[in-house]
N, C-alpha and C positions, 0 to 999 in steps of 0.2 A: 466504356461510362471513366470520368476522372474516380480516383481512389480517395474516398474522404479522409480527412484527419478523423483522425479516431476519436472518440466522445472524452474531452479532457477539461480540466479546469484551465489550464493554461493551452491554447493553439501554437505558441512558440516559445520555448522556452532558454534562456543560456545561463548555464549554470558551470558559473568560475572558468570562462573561457578566455584560453590565451591564444594570437593569434602571432607568429612569427613572418613576415615576408622580407627578403630582400637581405637579410640578415638584420631586419629593425623588427623591435616590439611595435607590432601595428595595434593589437588588444590586447590588456591586460588586466587579468580577472576581472569578468564583463559577467554579473548575476543581472536578471529582470526576465520578468512572462511577461506575453500577450495574449490577453483574454479576449475570448469572442465576442465583434460587436464593439472592441475598443480601437482607436487609433490611438499607437504612439509613436509622435515625432522626435528621430534623432536628430538631435541639433550638434553643432561645433562649427569652429573655425576647419579650414582643408587642412586638410592632412592629419585630423582628429579619429579617423578610423570609420566613421560613417557608411560608406559606401561599404568596405572589406565587413564591416556586421551584417549588412542586407547578405550579403556576397553567399555567407556561410548561410543560411536560412534555406536557401535554396541549395546547398550545397556545389555551387560552382567554388566555394573554398570550404577548406576541412581545418578542422581548430587543431591546433598541435598541443593542448589539454585542455581540459574540460568537457562538458557536453553541451553540443546543441538540440534541443528538441523539437520535433513538429508532430503537434499532438502526443500520445506518450511514448516515440520513436525517435532514437539518435538520429539524426540526417546521416550517418555513418551506414545506420542500418535500413534505410530506405534505398529504395532501385531510385541512380539518380535520375532516368527520365520520366519515370512515373510520381517522384517528387514535384519535378518540374510541373509538368504538366497537371496537376493538383494546386499551384500557387500561380496566382498574375502577378504580372509583373511587366511593369511602367516606367520610362526611361526618359531621359531628356531627349536622346536624339529619335525615339520615336521608331524609327527601323521600316518604318510601313514597305510593304515591298513597291517598285515602283510598277510594274506592268501586270499587278494584279488589280483587281476593282478594290474598291471599300470595302465590298458585304464581303467580298473572295477575301481581302486580308482579317479579318475579323474572325472569319469562323477557319481558320490556320489549325487550333488546335482542336475544336468540333472534327472537322476532317482527320486529322491523327488519331484520333479516337474511333471515327470508326461509325458515324454519327450520317444519317441518311441525307439526302441530298434536302429534302421539302422540311426537314428538323432544324438543318443548318438554315435556312431560310428565312425561317419563322425566328431565330434564333437573330440571325444579323438586323431583321428588319424591328424586333424588338429593343436589343440594344442601344440602334441606332436612335429609337425614340428616346430613350432612357438619357442617353448624352445630348438632346435637343438636338438630332441633327433627322430629320424628314425622311425616312427610307425612300419615297417615291422618288425623291430628289438627289438623295446622296449615293444610294446603295450603288448602282453601276459608274457613279465617278472614280477617275485616278486619281492617287494620290495628289500629283503635282498641277489638279484643277482644286487642289484646295486651300487656305490660309493656316498658316501654321497652327491656328487655334484651334480650327477645325479638325486639323491632321492630331494633335495632342487629344483630344476626342476619342477618334476614331483609335486610338492606340489605348487607350481606356476602356474603350469597348473589349477592344481584343481580349485587354489582360483581364476583362468580366465573362469571356465567351460561354467557358465550361463551368461555370458557375462556382468558381473556386472560392472555398474558405477562408483563403489569406489572400492579403493583397500586397506586394512590395511596390516603393517608389522612390526612385531615386531620379531626386530633383527633376520631375517630371514638365514643370511648369518653367525652369530656369530660361530655359532660351526664348520664352514670348516674349514682346512688348507689353508694359505694366499694363494696361486696358486688359489687354489680351488675360494677361496673367490672375489678375482681381475676379475678373469673370470666372474663370475657369476652379479658382481658390472656393469661391464661394458656392461655385455649382458641385464642386468635389466634396464639400462639406455635406451637403445638403444630401449625395449619392449618399454617400460612405453612412450618414446616421439612416437613413432609410434602408439599405440594405445589410447592415449589420454583420460586415465584415471584419476580419482580422485583419488594421493595416498599420504597417511599419512603413513610415516616410520619412524618408531623406531631406534634410534641408540644411544650409547655414542661415538662411534669413530668418528673424525672429519674429517678425510683423506672420508670415506662413504658418510658423511653429504653433502662436499664438490662435492663429484662426483656424488650425486644420486639427490642432492635438487634444486628447480626452487628456494625454499624459507628456508630459516633456522630459526627456532622457537626452543628456545634456553629455559628449564625450569631452574630452581636453588630454591631449597627446596621447590618445588610448583608451584612457581610466574613464568610469561612468562618474562624473562629478556631481552628479545631481541627477531626481528625479522623482518627479512629483504634478500635481495637476498645472493647469495657468494658473491659476491662483495663487499658488504655494511657489511657481516659478515668478509670479511677479514680483513676491514677497520675499524672496530669497537673499539673504545673505553670504549667500556661497560666492567667492571671487571671480571665477568665471563668469556664472550667471549676472553676477554685477558686470562684469566687464563686455559679456554680449547686449545684455542690457543697455549700457551706457556708448556703445559702437552702431545702436540701430536710432540710439537719438538723436 
């Protein structure tokens, strides 16, 4: 079984986090909390530190100072494998295994967790229906037989396979054509609303942030320049928020 995140007010918490990579300060004094059932969007320009912040959550990176907590435990205190198997991760490149079927790709983590075959097959079918891909049509296909949008739906299903309480998304729709991207954005918003996961979503797209985020966190050169609701973002006079809005208009 996936080790559950312990009950806590915050599913993820950054507490005065500093991160230095390649001789450069990537994150500087970052503090925020992600509540279960909330989608928080990390928004900012290229190099602002968004993806690095995401990688701190599943311990692909460790902070130089400060603490990143998952549940009530610092990531440095988690076993990395247990931590990662309890967090869904969706990336732009998707990373489906080309010689495995769609169903086999989706059930990767359940196989590692020792789920029985019947349970894995049932879960794959359930998730394919959830992301709009009928299992009788798609379960036995291979990634090369799917469109880009269909592959990304499989990537989302795979991230949800073991029912993790936390979902990390690193610009997952950035490589799609505009129509597929808009469709998946809407579907993803509906999906996360129903499933009540704690979602941390990285993007540089203001429209995407406003569509998906319950809360928007703006990073500027490694610092947290703004944290607030969509409405607060749209009315904020913070210089970086104004610049992002102007760039998008």
